[in-house]
C-alpha angles and dihedrals in degrees: 000000000000122000089248090055092048092050092046092048091048091050092049091049090050091053093048092046093058109087118235110263115255115253114250110218122209105146123043132180115211122196122212129170093237088209106073103092132225092014090055132343140162116248128212091273093054094254120138109235137166141084096319098046089050091049090046090058089058095043095049093047091050092048091044092237131144103228129196119196120213133177118241133176110259093227107081095010095130091048090051091050092054090046089060098247090133138352108238139027116215108171111120085285110182116223106235134164091244094054092043088063091067106026139022125244134209120230108288120274094189142019120196141172127237128225145172122257128200140159111295093233097035132110092263098051111122099018116189110293097023108165095019131101127232117197113205133182094189142343095272091050089060102041095112094043092050097048095088089052092051091054093049093047097046109129093008131119116244119196122210138168109252124251097017130124086246091058090054091051093051093048092047094051109026110026091098095053107028141039111251120208121194126212133193091228135019090236091061089052091051091055090058092044093053091045092052095244090123130028105223142003129212124206149121110317093227091053091054092048088059093043093052089060090067117093089228090062099038091117093057129091142164117280129185126012127320108250116214140158139079091318084091092048127248093318133274119320141164114275113227133173115262088235092064107067092147091060091047090052092052093051093042090059093045094049092049088053092049091052094045097050095044098251093127090049093048096046096042092051089049096050107019098033090228135072108254096176105148 
């Protein structure tokens, strides 16, 4: 090997041996749906408010970040994150093995159950297990517990928001007995549920608690058991690109602080009416 080649090779090795400098974050864009009350919603002035925006204010201050909140359609949100359209997803995003294959998650900042809702005076009010809690690790684990629900929902129309862990659960358990109708937003589903165009909805229990407070949904109520456990993943966390470990570390630390000092408890009880501290 010539001296020039040796020098060139040595220089290349030196470059490769130096680790890439960590990215220093100062400005962060966070995407929320802006239509998933009370987690996040858009007020009359066009501002995104709710449990997550309030929590974001704390997290960004703790991490010394300037954060901008933007609204983004739920469908395609993970794809848009990886395409660089924004830096973080904060939209009651359940941490699941499938999603962890394509994005990273922070530690969870919430953990919530899911439940069916139906008209208070309708045929599906007071489904088997109403008022109880079923803890599931996976769909198979809950086959026996879900059988009474399958019988009651046979031939019915179940409304779900598309591309959610709750949608997957409904398809896995009820596609062979019921018609499943997908909606872009949960609010659109609720309109059809109140109008009698579908028979039941399935969603996050805290979402429904907020929805029931609206006059348009005054005739709706929980029905059947609350379903909780690792079937929904580890909880809800911030979605972050795999290429941004420094940002994940900043938010991990901030979320742990918010859990430890009671901020998550205080804000979730304010907005969600229950403590969702993971």
